[in-house]
N, C-alpha and C positions, 0 to 999 in steps of 0.2 A: 886790822886783821880780825880782831875779835868781833867787831860789828859786822864785818862781811860774812864771817862764818855763821853769825846768828840770823842773817837775812834769810827769808824763806826762799825756797827754790822756785824758779820761774814756772815749773810744771805743777807745783803743788796747788791744791784747791781747798779753800776753806769750806766748812760744812754749809754755811749759808750761801755759798756761791756754787752749789751743785748744778750740774747741767740738766737735772731732771726738772722739767717745767710743769710737772703735774699732769702729763698726758695719760698716765696710767693710774688707775684707781688704787687706793690703798690695799695692800695684800697681794698685789700682782708680783710674781717672781721676777727678779731682774732679767732683762733680755727677752722676755716673752710679751707678745702683743696682748692687749686687753681682750677679753672675751666679748662676743657680740650679744646684745640683748635679744630676746625673742623676736621683737619687731625688726631689728636690724638683720637678724638671720633670715627671716621670711623675705625681707626686701632683697637681700643678696641672692637667695634661692630663686626668687622671681626673675631677677635680672639675668641670672645664669640660664634659666629655663627659656626665657624669651629672647635669647641672643640668637643671631643667625647661625652661629657655629653649632649651637645645640640643635636647632631645627634641622640642619643638614645631617648631623649625627643621628638624630632620630629617624630621619628619612632613610638613611643607610641601614639602620637597625631594622626598620620595617621591611625593607627589601630582603635582608638576611633572614628575618623571622619567617618570611613567606616561603623560603626554600624547603623546610621540612614538609610543608603542605603539598609540595610538588613531588617530593621524593618518597615520603611515607604515605601509604594508603590512608585515606580519610574515611572515618566511620559513616559519615552522613552521605557519601556518594559511592563508596566501595566497601560495603560491609563484609562481603565474602572475602575480598582480598585482605582485609584486616584480620579476619579469623585465620586465614591461612598463614599470614605473616606471624601471628602470635604462635601458631603451632610450630612454625619453622624456627622461631627464635624465642624459646620459652624463657631464657634468662634475661633478654632485653625487654620483653613485652611488659613486665611490671614497671620497669623504669620509664618506658615510653608512655605508659598510661598515667603515671604520676606527673610526668612533664606535660601531659596533654598533647602529645605529638600525633595522636590519632584523630584529633579534632583541633587542629592548630588555630583556625580562625575563630573558634569559640573559647579559646583558652584565656585565662586571666592575664597572662603575661603579654599575649599579643594585643589584647584589648587595652592594656595599660600603655603599650608603646603607641598604639593608634590614638588614644585620647591625649597623651602627652604631646604627640606631634601636632594635633589640632590646637591645643592650648598654646604651644610654642609658636606656631604660625600666626595665630591671632594676636598673640603678644608682640610678635615682630611687626605685623602689618599695621596695627592701629597707631603706634607712635610714628612710624615712617609716613603713614598717610597724613597725620597732622603736620609733620615737618614739610611734606610735599605741598600741602594746601597753603601753608604760610609762604613757601618759596614761590608759589605762583603769583603772589601779590607783591613780591619784591621786584623793584626795578633793576635793570642791569647796572652794575657798578660803574662809577665814573672812570675815565681813562687814567691809567697809571701815569706817574710822573715821567718815567722813561720807557716809552713804547719800544725802543730798540732792543730791550732785553727779552722781549717775547719771542716764542719759537718762530713765528712768521711775521716779517716786518718789511714794509716798502715805503720809501720816501720819494716824493715826486714834487718837482717845481712846476708851477703853472702860472700863467698870467691872468687867470680869472679871479674874480672877487671871492672872498671867503664865503659869503652867504650863498652864492651860486653853487659853490662846491658842496657846501653842507646840505643844501636842498636836494642836490642830485644824489648825495650819499644816503640821505634818509629814504628817498624814493627807491633807490636800488636795494637797500637792505629790506625794506618792507616787501618788495617783490620777491625777495628770497625768504620771506616769512620769518624775519627777525622781529623781535620786540625792540623798539627803538626809543631812546631817550636822548634829548639834546641838552647841552649846557654850554656856558661860556659867554664872553662879551660879544657885542655886535660886530666888532672887527675881526673876529676869529671864534674859536670855540671847538667843541668836539661832539661826536655822536657815539653813544654807547649802544650796542645791540647784542642781543642774545637769542638763541633758538635751541631747540632740542629738549624742551621741557617734558615732552612726552616720553623721553627715554626712561625717566624714573617711573612714569606711569606704566610703562611696559614691564619694568621690574615688579612693581606692585601687582599688576594684573597677573603676572606669572605666579606669584605667591598666592594670590587669591584663588587662582585656578586650581592649585594643589588642594586647597581646602574644599573647593567645589567638587573635585574628583573624589576626595575622601568622603564627603557628605553623600555623594551619589552612590558610592559603593555601600556605605553604611545603610542608606535608605533602602537599597535593594536587598541587603541581607536581613534587615529587620522586617520589611513588609512584603517580601517576595518568597519564592520557594523554588526548589530544584528537586527533581525526581527522575528516576530511571525505570524503564520497563522493557523486558524482553518479550517481543511479540513474534510469534511464528508467522511465516508467510502464509497468507490466506486467512489469518485470524484478525481480530479487531482489538481495539483499545478504547476504553471509555475513561474520561478524565475524572475518576473517583479514587478515593484513597486506597480502596481494596485492590486496585489494578496496578499499583506501583510495587516494584521489587525493592526499591529504596526511595525514601522520601525525606527531604530535609527542609522543613518550613522555617521561615524567619521567626524571630522571637515574638513578633506582633501579628503573625499571619494566622488566620483561622481557616483550617482545611475545608470548612463548610462553604467558603467563598470560591472554591474551585469552579472555573468556567466549565459549563456542560458541553465540552467539545468531545467528539469521538472520531475515530478513523479506522480504516481497514487497510492492511498491507496487502495489496493485490499481487505484487511480484517483486522480485529482487534479482539483480544481476551483478556479478562481480567478475572483473577481468584482471588477469595477472600476466606478467611477462613470462614467456615460456622459453626464451633463449637468452644467451648473453650472460655477462657477469652478474647482472641484477635479476637473474631468473627467480621468479617467485614473488617479486615485489608487486604490490597492487598498482594497476594502471587507473582503474576507475571502478567505483561501485555506487549503486543507487537503488532506490526503491520507489515504486509507483504506489501511491496511496489515494484512497478516496476518503474525504473527511466532511464532517458537518460541524459548523460553528455552534449550532444549537440543535436540539433534537428535531425541531420543526423546520430547520433550514434545508435548502436544496443541497444534495451531495455535489461535491466538487472534487476534481482530481488535481494532484500535485506530484511533482517529481522530487523526492528527497534525495539529496546528494551532499557531498562534502562542501561546506560553505554555502549551501543553498537550502536553508531550513524552511519549514512551513511557519510563517509568521502571521498570527491572528492579532486581534486587538490587544489581548492581555497575555497570550500564551505563545511561546516559540517552541517548535518541535525540531530537534536536531537528530540526524542519523549519526551515531557515534560508534557503532560497532556492528559486527555480524558474526555468525558462526553456524554450527551444525547441530541438528537434533536427530540422532538415530531413532528410528521407529522400531519399537520392540513389542513382542507379545510374550507374556509370561503365563504359563499354566502351572498351577500348584500341584501338590501331591495327589489330589482327587481328580486331576485332569480338567479342572475348570479354568477358564480364563480369568486370572486374577488381575492382570493389567494388560492394556493394549493401547499404544499411542506413542507419540514422540517424547523424547527425553532431552532436555537442553543440556549440552556439553559446552564448557567454557574453554576458549583457546588458551593455550599455555605458551606458545611461541609463534614465530613468524610463519611457520609451516602449517599452523592451525591444528597441530596435535592438541586434542581437547580432552579435558577431564570432566567426568560427570558422575552422578549418583542416581540410582533408581531404588525407590522404597516401595515394597509391595506389602502393605499391612493386611490386605484381604486374603493373602495366601493361607492355605490350610494343608497340613495340620500345624505348620510353623510359618511365622512371618519370614519374608525373604528380603534381603538387601543386596545391592550390587554397587560396586564402584570400579572405575577403570578408565581407559583411554580410547578415544576414537581417532583413527589415523586416516585423513582424507586420501592420501596417496601412500599406501603402506610399503615399507621396506624393512629389511632386517639384516643386521650384521652381528657376528659373534662379539665384536668389541663394543658395539653400541646397543645392541638389542633392537627391539621394534621402534620405529620412528616414522615420521612422515617426511617425504622428500619434496612435496609440492602442496601449496595451500588449496588447490582445487581438488574436487572429489573425483580423481581419475582411477584410483584403486582403493576404495574405502574398506576399512577393516575395523573391528571392534574387539578389544581385549579387556575382560573384566574379571574381578574376583567376586565370589558369591559368599553370602553370609546367611545364617539362619538363627532364629531365636526371637527376642523381643526388641522391636525397633524403638520402644519407649515413646511411641506417639500417643498412647492412651493416658499418659500421666498429666497431660494438659500443658506441659512446658513447650514454648515455641521452639521450632527447629528450622534450620535453613534447608531448603531443598537441594542445596549444593554441598551439604555435609552429611555424613553418615555416622551416627553415634553407635560405636561398636562396643560400648560398655557391657551390654547385655546380649551381644551377638557372638556367635562362634563362626569361624571360617569353615566353609564346606571343604572337606578333605577327600582326597582320592583314597583308593584302597591301600596305597603305600604311605599314607599319612602326609603326603605333600599337598600343598594348597591346590584346590581345584580352580583352574583358570579357564574361562570361556573365551576362545578365539573364534570369532565369527566373521564370516563374509556375508554380504547381502543374500538373503534367501536361505541361509543355513540355520538349522535347529540343533541345539545341544541339550541333552538330558542331564539333569543334575543327579549326583549319587544319592543313594539311600531313599529313592522314591520321592525326592523333594519337588520334582516337577521338571519343567523344561523352559528354554528361552529360545526365541526365534528372532533373528535380525531381518526385519522386513524391508528396510531401506533407510532413507534419511530425508530430512527436510532442512530448509534454511530458516534461520531466525535473524532478526535485526534488533539492535539495542537502540531504543529511543530515549533521548533526554528531553524532558518536558520542563520548562522553566518559565517563571514570571519574574522579571527583574524590573520593577518600576523605576529604579534609579538610574537605568542605563542612559536615558536622555540627559539627566543631570550630569552624569560622568562624561558623556560625549561633549556636552557644552563646556565642561571644565577643560577637556583636552583641546578643544578649539581655542578657548581663551588662553590656554598655556602656549599654544603655537603662536597666536597673535602677540601675546606679551613677549615671548622669546624673540620674535622677529623685531619687535619694537626696540627691545633692549640691545639687540645686536647691530641694527642698521641705522638707528637714529643717533646722530652725533650731537652732543651738548657742546656748543661752541659760543665763544664771545668774540666780538669784533669791535674795534674802536677806530674811528676816523677823527683825527685832530687836524685842524686847519689853522695855520699861523699866518697872520698878515705880514707880508714883506713888501719892500719897495718894488713896484711894478707887477705885483701879483700876490700869490699865496704859496706857502709851502704845506704840502699835504702829507700826512703820515697815516698809513693804514697798517694795522697790526691785528693779529688774531691769536686766540688761545683755545685749545681743544681740552675740554674738561672730562672727556670720556676715557682718557688714558692713552689715546692714540692720536698722532698728528698726521696720519696718512691723508694726503690730499689737501692739507690745510694751506700749504704754501701756494698751491695752484689756485685755491679759492680766493686767497688774498690778492693774488696777481690779477685774476679776472675781475674782482671787485674794484681794484685800482684802475683798471682799464676803463671801467664804466664811470667811475667817479671823476677821473681826469682823462678824458679821451685823448688829449694830445698834451703830454707833458714830458719833461726831461727826467728820466728815472735816475735816481742817485744811488739807491741801495736796496737790495733785496736779499733776505736771508731766510 
C-alpha cells in the first residue's frame, strides 16, 4: 500500500516531459500565439488583399463610395448647386467639405479604394493565370478504379473487339472537342477525356475586364475634361476656357489643347404633356445647332436631343438641360438704361419655376441688385403663395426683390452670376417699411421707390445647357465591358467535364463502361450526354446499368 501511494499519478507530468515543443519563442505568455515578424505580417496582409473575397468587398465599397457623388452636388460639375446646398445646410457643409463629399471622385478615400481594388484584382489574377496555364498542359486523369460511383454511369455489353470500341470512343470524343488520352493493355484499356478548359479562361477574362474598365475610367479622368455652358437660343459657343460656366479638367489635361470647335444654337423646342395624370412631364425637347469642327471648316447642322449628342473626333456635346431667361430693361435714378438683355434663371422644380439674379453695377446714383423667381405659368393661392402650374410659358410672370448699395464687384473677388452678395446691400423698402417686391408681367414697367429707377419685363428667351466633354478612355472602358460580357458568358455556359470509357475484354466480346463527372458544380444534362456518347461508342449493345 505504501508503494502504491508513493507511485505518481497517471495524469502527472514531469518537468522534462512538458507538452511545450518549443513552438513559442521565449517570453511568450502561455496560451497566446507567437507574434508575426514584419516579413510574415506583410506576407499575410498581401494574401488578404489579393484574395477574391477582398476584391469583391472592395468592389462593393467602390459602388457604395460612388453613391455620394450622385446624391451630393459635385463642385466640378455643379458649383452653383454646391453653393446653395452649403447655404441651406450651414451645419453639415463643413463636415461634408472635410470628408470630400463635394468632390467625391477626387477625394483621397475614393482614390484609395480605387487603387486597392486594382492591386487586389491584379494580385488575384496573376496567380490564377499561372495555375490555369499549368492546367492547360496537364493531361486528363486516368479512369478511377470504380467508375460506377460517378454521378453518370452506363455499362454495355457488346460483341465487338476492345480496340474497335476504343477507336470509336476516341473519335466520338474528339468530335465533341474533348482532349483525349488512351491507356491500358492491347486486349482492353480506357480513354480519358476532358473539355471545358475555357471556363476558367472566362472567369479570368471577366476579372481582367474589370481592370480594363477601371483603367479606362481612370484614363478618361486623368487625360480628359468635362465642362458645362449655358447658351441662349440664337447665341453661340466657342470651345475656349472663358466660354465655360464650369470646367473640370483631368489632372494631366492642358486646357490649351481644347479643340477649336464652335457652334450656334439656332432653335429650341420643348413639348410637355398637357392632359392626364402625367401632365407637365416632358415628351421631347431638342435643339438645332450649326457647328464647325475648326474655324476654317464648312458649317454643318445637327439636331441635339436626349441620347443624340454631337460627336466629333475628340469632343462630345450633350444637351443636358434647358430653361428660361427673362429679358429685362433697368433704368437707373438718372433715367439712363443701366442694363438691357436676358437674364438666365435656373429651374427649381418640375414646373420650371426658376430662380435668378440680376446685378446692375452701372446704375447711378447707387448700384442695384435683384433676385427672385420666374413662373412660366403663374398661379397663386393663399396657402401656397405664387407658383407655376405648368413648365411651358403659358402665363409668364416675374417676382423679384430689389437691393441698393455696393454689389462688391469692384473688389476683384470672383462672384457667381447666380448669387447676390447682400453684405453691403440694403433691401429697397416701401413707404410702410415693407420689402419692395416687383411683380411683373410681360410688357409691364415698375418704378423703384426713392427715385432709384425702374424695371421693365420685356419678355423671355430660352436657353440650353450644353455639356462638352472629352473622355479618351471611353473606348477602353467599352472594350472592358464587352470583355466582361464575353467572359461572363463563358463562365456561365461552358461546362468543365471529364469522361472516361473503359473497355474490358470478355469471352465473345467486350464490356464497355462509360462514366462522366461535371467539375463546374452542376450535373444538369450529364446523364443525357453520357447516354448519347454510349449510343455512339456501342451502336448495338445490351444496356446493363444507367445512373
